[in-house]
HTML snippet that shows the backbone in 3Dmol.js (N, CA, C, O; Angstrom):
<script src="https://3Dmol.org/build/3Dmol-min.js"></script>
<div id="view" style="width:600px;height:400px;position:relative"></div>
<script>
const pdb = `
ATOM      1  N   UNK A   1     -76.869 -50.613 116.294  1.00  0.00           N
ATOM      2  CA  UNK A   1     -78.262 -50.004 116.828  1.00  0.00           C
ATOM      3  C   UNK A   1     -78.910 -50.150 115.180  1.00  0.00           C
ATOM      4  O   UNK A   1     -78.404 -50.244 114.061  1.00  0.00           O
ATOM      5  N   UNK A   2     -80.280 -50.111 115.719  1.00  0.00           N
ATOM      6  CA  UNK A   2     -80.936 -50.396 114.682  1.00  0.00           C
ATOM      7  C   UNK A   2     -81.208 -48.986 113.961  1.00  0.00           C
ATOM      8  O   UNK A   2     -80.624 -48.035 114.482  1.00  0.00           O
ATOM      9  N   UNK A   3     -81.962 -48.725 112.904  1.00  0.00           N
ATOM     10  CA  UNK A   3     -82.278 -47.423 112.472  1.00  0.00           C
ATOM     11  C   UNK A   3     -83.815 -46.868 112.850  1.00  0.00           C
ATOM     12  O   UNK A   3     -84.233 -45.795 112.414  1.00  0.00           O
ATOM     13  N   UNK A   4     -84.393 -47.519 113.496  1.00  0.00           N
ATOM     14  CA  UNK A   4     -85.524 -46.706 114.668  1.00  0.00           C
ATOM     15  C   UNK A   4     -84.694 -46.175 116.006  1.00  0.00           C
ATOM     16  O   UNK A   4     -84.894 -45.069 116.507  1.00  0.00           O
ATOM     17  N   UNK A   5     -83.976 -46.892 116.377  1.00  0.00           N
ATOM     18  CA  UNK A   5     -83.263 -46.258 117.589  1.00  0.00           C
ATOM     19  C   UNK A   5     -82.629 -45.264 117.232  1.00  0.00           C
ATOM     20  O   UNK A   5     -82.778 -44.214 117.857  1.00  0.00           O
ATOM     21  N   UNK A   6     -81.887 -45.327 116.295  1.00  0.00           N
ATOM     22  CA  UNK A   6     -81.077 -43.719 115.953  1.00  0.00           C
ATOM     23  C   UNK A   6     -81.998 -42.954 115.618  1.00  0.00           C
ATOM     24  O   UNK A   6     -82.006 -41.911 116.272  1.00  0.00           O
ATOM     25  N   UNK A   7     -82.968 -43.069 114.680  1.00  0.00           N
ATOM     26  CA  UNK A   7     -84.225 -41.926 114.570  1.00  0.00           C
ATOM     27  C   UNK A   7     -84.947 -41.585 115.634  1.00  0.00           C
ATOM     28  O   UNK A   7     -85.286 -40.404 115.707  1.00  0.00           O
ATOM     29  N   UNK A   8     -85.365 -42.539 116.731  1.00  0.00           N
ATOM     30  CA  UNK A   8     -85.726 -41.757 117.795  1.00  0.00           C
ATOM     31  C   UNK A   8     -85.068 -41.017 118.567  1.00  0.00           C
ATOM     32  O   UNK A   8     -85.524 -40.073 119.212  1.00  0.00           O
ATOM     33  N   UNK A   9     -83.431 -41.583 118.539  1.00  0.00           N
ATOM     34  CA  UNK A   9     -82.644 -40.529 119.184  1.00  0.00           C
ATOM     35  C   UNK A   9     -82.568 -39.201 118.861  1.00  0.00           C
ATOM     36  O   UNK A   9     -82.721 -38.234 119.606  1.00  0.00           O
ATOM     37  N   UNK A  10     -82.234 -39.241 117.292  1.00  0.00           N
ATOM     38  CA  UNK A  10     -82.128 -38.008 116.740  1.00  0.00           C
ATOM     39  C   UNK A  10     -83.341 -36.777 117.367  1.00  0.00           C
ATOM     40  O   UNK A  10     -83.242 -35.864 118.187  1.00  0.00           O
ATOM     41  N   UNK A  11     -84.477 -37.299 116.519  1.00  0.00           N
ATOM     42  CA  UNK A  11     -85.448 -36.854 116.984  1.00  0.00           C
ATOM     43  C   UNK A  11     -85.623 -36.249 118.886  1.00  0.00           C
ATOM     44  O   UNK A  11     -86.347 -35.284 119.135  1.00  0.00           O
ATOM     45  N   UNK A  12     -85.083 -36.770 119.678  1.00  0.00           N
ATOM     46  CA  UNK A  12     -85.053 -36.797 120.964  1.00  0.00           C
ATOM     47  C   UNK A  12     -84.080 -35.342 121.046  1.00  0.00           C
ATOM     48  O   UNK A  12     -84.440 -34.373 121.714  1.00  0.00           O
ATOM     49  N   UNK A  13     -83.200 -35.363 120.501  1.00  0.00           N
ATOM     50  CA  UNK A  13     -81.842 -34.170 120.399  1.00  0.00           C
ATOM     51  C   UNK A  13     -82.519 -33.326 119.685  1.00  0.00           C
ATOM     52  O   UNK A  13     -82.282 -32.243 120.220  1.00  0.00           O
ATOM     53  N   UNK A  14     -83.311 -33.126 118.688  1.00  0.00           N
ATOM     54  CA  UNK A  14     -83.793 -32.171 118.133  1.00  0.00           C
ATOM     55  C   UNK A  14     -84.952 -31.619 118.936  1.00  0.00           C
ATOM     56  O   UNK A  14     -85.219 -30.420 118.858  1.00  0.00           O
ATOM     57  N   UNK A  15     -85.565 -32.335 119.607  1.00  0.00           N
ATOM     58  CA  UNK A  15     -87.012 -31.836 120.452  1.00  0.00           C
ATOM     59  C   UNK A  15     -85.993 -30.903 121.160  1.00  0.00           C
ATOM     60  O   UNK A  15     -85.959 -29.690 120.954  1.00  0.00           O
ATOM     61  N   UNK A  16     -84.955 -31.728 122.227  1.00  0.00           N
ATOM     62  CA  UNK A  16     -84.487 -31.221 123.019  1.00  0.00           C
ATOM     63  C   UNK A  16     -83.612 -29.489 122.918  1.00  0.00           C
ATOM     64  O   UNK A  16     -83.599 -28.563 123.729  1.00  0.00           O
ATOM     65  N   UNK A  17     -83.079 -29.612 121.792  1.00  0.00           N
ATOM     66  CA  UNK A  17     -82.395 -28.372 121.159  1.00  0.00           C
ATOM     67  C   UNK A  17     -83.453 -27.283 120.748  1.00  0.00           C
ATOM     68  O   UNK A  17     -83.280 -26.066 120.809  1.00  0.00           O
ATOM     69  N   UNK A  18     -84.433 -27.855 120.376  1.00  0.00           N
ATOM     70  CA  UNK A  18     -85.527 -26.956 120.212  1.00  0.00           C
ATOM     71  C   UNK A  18     -86.062 -26.066 121.491  1.00  0.00           C
ATOM     72  O   UNK A  18     -86.102 -24.839 121.578  1.00  0.00           O
ATOM     73  N   UNK A  19     -86.411 -26.930 122.333  1.00  0.00           N
ATOM     74  CA  UNK A  19     -86.961 -26.546 123.503  1.00  0.00           C
ATOM     75  C   UNK A  19     -86.078 -25.449 124.450  1.00  0.00           C
ATOM     76  O   UNK A  19     -86.581 -24.597 125.182  1.00  0.00           O
ATOM     77  N   UNK A  20     -85.157 -25.605 124.319  1.00  0.00           N
ATOM     78  CA  UNK A  20     -83.522 -24.788 124.652  1.00  0.00           C
ATOM     79  C   UNK A  20     -83.750 -23.364 124.013  1.00  0.00           C
ATOM     80  O   UNK A  20     -84.050 -22.338 124.624  1.00  0.00           O
ATOM     81  N   UNK A  21     -83.529 -23.525 122.542  1.00  0.00           N
ATOM     82  CA  UNK A  21     -83.525 -22.620 121.834  1.00  0.00           C
ATOM     83  C   UNK A  21     -84.833 -21.852 122.448  1.00  0.00           C
ATOM     84  O   UNK A  21     -84.419 -20.701 122.592  1.00  0.00           O
ATOM     85  N   UNK A  22     -85.895 -21.875 122.789  1.00  0.00           N
ATOM     86  CA  UNK A  22     -87.288 -21.582 122.823  1.00  0.00           C
ATOM     87  C   UNK A  22     -87.135 -20.637 124.349  1.00  0.00           C
ATOM     88  O   UNK A  22     -87.669 -19.537 124.492  1.00  0.00           O
ATOM     89  N   UNK A  23     -86.582 -21.092 125.053  1.00  0.00           N
ATOM     90  CA  UNK A  23     -86.383 -20.353 126.635  1.00  0.00           C
ATOM     91  C   UNK A  23     -85.201 -19.396 126.481  1.00  0.00           C
ATOM     92  O   UNK A  23     -84.842 -18.732 127.453  1.00  0.00           O
ATOM     93  N   UNK A  24     -84.787 -19.328 125.695  1.00  0.00           N
ATOM     94  CA  UNK A  24     -83.494 -18.251 125.513  1.00  0.00           C
ATOM     95  C   UNK A  24     -84.133 -17.155 124.799  1.00  0.00           C
ATOM     96  O   UNK A  24     -83.707 -16.015 124.981  1.00  0.00           O
ATOM     97  N   UNK A  25     -85.269 -17.403 123.873  1.00  0.00           N
ATOM     98  CA  UNK A  25     -85.795 -16.525 123.096  1.00  0.00           C
ATOM     99  C   UNK A  25     -86.781 -15.458 123.699  1.00  0.00           C
ATOM    100  O   UNK A  25     -87.225 -14.404 123.243  1.00  0.00           O
ATOM    101  N   UNK A  26     -86.916 -15.962 124.611  1.00  0.00           N
ATOM    102  CA  UNK A  26     -88.309 -15.356 125.701  1.00  0.00           C
ATOM    103  C   UNK A  26     -88.004 -14.632 126.395  1.00  0.00           C
ATOM    104  O   UNK A  26     -88.401 -14.850 127.540  1.00  0.00           O
ATOM    105  N   UNK A  27     -87.204 -13.447 126.202  1.00  0.00           N
ATOM    106  CA  UNK A  27     -86.954 -12.856 127.053  1.00  0.00           C
ATOM    107  C   UNK A  27     -87.570 -11.359 126.991  1.00  0.00           C
ATOM    108  O   UNK A  27     -87.483 -10.631 126.002  1.00  0.00           O
ATOM    109  N   UNK A  28     -88.088 -11.083 127.981  1.00  0.00           N
ATOM    110  CA  UNK A  28     -88.669  -9.478 128.677  1.00  0.00           C
ATOM    111  C   UNK A  28     -88.283  -8.746 128.745  1.00  0.00           C
ATOM    112  O   UNK A  28     -87.352  -8.684 129.548  1.00  0.00           O
ATOM    113  N   UNK A  29     -88.612  -7.675 128.053  1.00  0.00           N
ATOM    114  CA  UNK A  29     -87.605  -5.941 128.649  1.00  0.00           C
ATOM    115  C   UNK A  29     -89.059  -5.655 129.140  1.00  0.00           C
ATOM    116  O   UNK A  29     -90.125  -5.889 128.572  1.00  0.00           O
ATOM    117  N   UNK A  30     -88.785  -5.031 130.462  1.00  0.00           N
ATOM    118  CA  UNK A  30     -89.587  -4.412 131.147  1.00  0.00           C
ATOM    119  C   UNK A  30     -89.182  -3.226 131.237  1.00  0.00           C
ATOM    120  O   UNK A  30     -87.957  -3.303 131.324  1.00  0.00           O
ATOM    121  N   UNK A  31     -89.599  -1.829 131.277  1.00  0.00           N
ATOM    122  CA  UNK A  31     -89.464  -0.718 131.805  1.00  0.00           C
ATOM    123  C   UNK A  31     -90.703  -0.100 132.815  1.00  0.00           C
ATOM    124  O   UNK A  31     -91.901   0.114 132.631  1.00  0.00           O
ATOM    125  N   UNK A  32     -89.837   0.062 133.907  1.00  0.00           N
ATOM    126  CA  UNK A  32     -90.756   0.507 134.973  1.00  0.00           C
ATOM    127  C   UNK A  32     -90.203   2.299 135.472  1.00  0.00           C
ATOM    128  O   UNK A  32     -89.091   2.690 135.830  1.00  0.00           O
ATOM    129  N   UNK A  33     -91.510   3.062 135.297  1.00  0.00           N
ATOM    130  CA  UNK A  33     -91.101   4.501 135.377  1.00  0.00           C
ATOM    131  C   UNK A  33     -91.433   4.888 136.981  1.00  0.00           C
ATOM    132  O   UNK A  33     -92.358   4.553 137.722  1.00  0.00           O
ATOM    133  N   UNK A  34     -90.246   5.755 137.180  1.00  0.00           N
ATOM    134  CA  UNK A  34     -90.106   5.860 138.454  1.00  0.00           C
ATOM    135  C   UNK A  34     -91.061   6.726 138.806  1.00  0.00           C
ATOM    136  O   UNK A  34     -91.720   7.410 138.023  1.00  0.00           O
ATOM    137  N   UNK A  35     -91.202   6.700 140.725  1.00  0.00           N
ATOM    138  CA  UNK A  35     -92.317   7.588 141.521  1.00  0.00           C
ATOM    139  C   UNK A  35     -92.116   9.068 140.970  1.00  0.00           C
ATOM    140  O   UNK A  35     -90.957   9.125 140.559  1.00  0.00           O
ATOM    141  N   UNK A  36     -92.702  10.183 140.805  1.00  0.00           N
ATOM    142  CA  UNK A  36     -92.134  11.383 140.780  1.00  0.00           C
ATOM    143  C   UNK A  36     -91.730  11.762 142.467  1.00  0.00           C
ATOM    144  O   UNK A  36     -92.009  11.414 143.615  1.00  0.00           O
ATOM    145  N   UNK A  37     -90.908  12.688 141.734  1.00  0.00           N
ATOM    146  CA  UNK A  37     -90.380  13.375 143.348  1.00  0.00           C
ATOM    147  C   UNK A  37     -91.071  14.680 144.163  1.00  0.00           C
ATOM    148  O   UNK A  37     -91.089  15.879 143.882  1.00  0.00           O
ATOM    149  N   UNK A  38     -91.464  14.149 144.958  1.00  0.00           N
ATOM    150  CA  UNK A  38     -92.412  15.333 145.846  1.00  0.00           C
ATOM    151  C   UNK A  38     -91.223  16.417 146.418  1.00  0.00           C
ATOM    152  O   UNK A  38     -90.006  16.238 146.449  1.00  0.00           O
ATOM    153  N   UNK A  39     -91.936  17.492 146.817  1.00  0.00           N
ATOM    154  CA  UNK A  39     -91.135  18.442 147.805  1.00  0.00           C
ATOM    155  C   UNK A  39     -91.671  18.178 149.135  1.00  0.00           C
ATOM    156  O   UNK A  39     -92.829  17.883 149.432  1.00  0.00           O
ATOM    157  N   UNK A  40     -90.808  18.307 149.779  1.00  0.00           N
ATOM    158  CA  UNK A  40     -91.004  18.356 151.370  1.00  0.00           C
ATOM    159  C   UNK A  40     -92.126  19.488 151.915  1.00  0.00           C
ATOM    160  O   UNK A  40     -91.680  20.582 151.571  1.00  0.00           O
ATOM    161  N   UNK A  41     -93.081  19.621 152.448  1.00  0.00           N
ATOM    162  CA  UNK A  41     -93.529  20.859 152.978  1.00  0.00           C
ATOM    163  C   UNK A  41     -92.698  21.924 153.734  1.00  0.00           C
ATOM    164  O   UNK A  41     -91.822  21.767 154.585  1.00  0.00           O
ATOM    165  N   UNK A  42     -93.033  22.656 153.381  1.00  0.00           N
ATOM    166  CA  UNK A  42     -92.326  24.182 153.932  1.00  0.00           C
ATOM    167  C   UNK A  42     -92.864  24.670 155.209  1.00  0.00           C
ATOM    168  O   UNK A  42     -94.076  24.806 155.046  1.00  0.00           O
ATOM    169  N   UNK A  43     -92.556  24.969 156.304  1.00  0.00           N
ATOM    170  CA  UNK A  43     -93.187  25.504 157.477  1.00  0.00           C
ATOM    171  C   UNK A  43     -93.236  26.949 157.306  1.00  0.00           C
ATOM    172  O   UNK A  43     -92.236  27.656 157.191  1.00  0.00           O
ATOM    173  N   UNK A  44     -94.678  27.438 157.292  1.00  0.00           N
ATOM    174  CA  UNK A  44     -94.855  29.002 157.202  1.00  0.00           C
ATOM    175  C   UNK A  44     -95.625  29.273 158.483  1.00  0.00           C
ATOM    176  O   UNK A  44     -96.636  29.975 158.500  1.00  0.00           O
ATOM    177  N   UNK A  45     -95.231  28.829 159.293  1.00  0.00           N
ATOM    178  CA  UNK A  45     -96.030  29.462 160.641  1.00  0.00           C
ATOM    179  C   UNK A  45     -96.882  28.462 161.308  1.00  0.00           C
ATOM    180  O   UNK A  45     -97.129  27.269 161.131  1.00  0.00           O
ATOM    181  N   UNK A  46     -97.247  29.389 162.149  1.00  0.00           N
ATOM    182  CA  UNK A  46     -98.682  28.044 163.291  1.00  0.00           C
ATOM    183  C   UNK A  46     -99.387  28.506 162.528  1.00  0.00           C
ATOM    184  O   UNK A  46     -98.959  28.095 161.449  1.00  0.00           O
ATOM    185  N   UNK A  47    -100.453  29.284 162.300  1.00  0.00           N
ATOM    186  CA  UNK A  47    -102.150  29.125 162.074  1.00  0.00           C
ATOM    187  C   UNK A  47    -101.917  29.584 160.005  1.00  0.00           C
ATOM    188  O   UNK A  47    -102.950  30.029 159.504  1.00  0.00           O
ATOM    189  N   UNK A  48    -100.901  29.478 159.200  1.00  0.00           N
ATOM    190  CA  UNK A  48    -100.829  29.837 158.054  1.00  0.00           C
ATOM    191  C   UNK A  48    -101.543  29.062 156.873  1.00  0.00           C
ATOM    192  O   UNK A  48    -101.440  29.469 155.716  1.00  0.00           O
TER     193      UNK A  48
END
`;
const viewer = $3Dmol.createViewer("view");
viewer.addModel(pdb, "pdb");
viewer.setStyle({}, {cartoon: {color: "spectrum"}});
viewer.zoomTo();
viewer.render();
</script>
């Protein structure tokens, strides 16, 4: 193989490795607050 083909192949491998490494580092950590628990209404009589 000529030096140019080897150089292009090496650059391609480096670009592919860099692209894979970036995808793994872009992990997001999302925290979602739970909704507050509400109490059931208490029966107090018909007209109260």
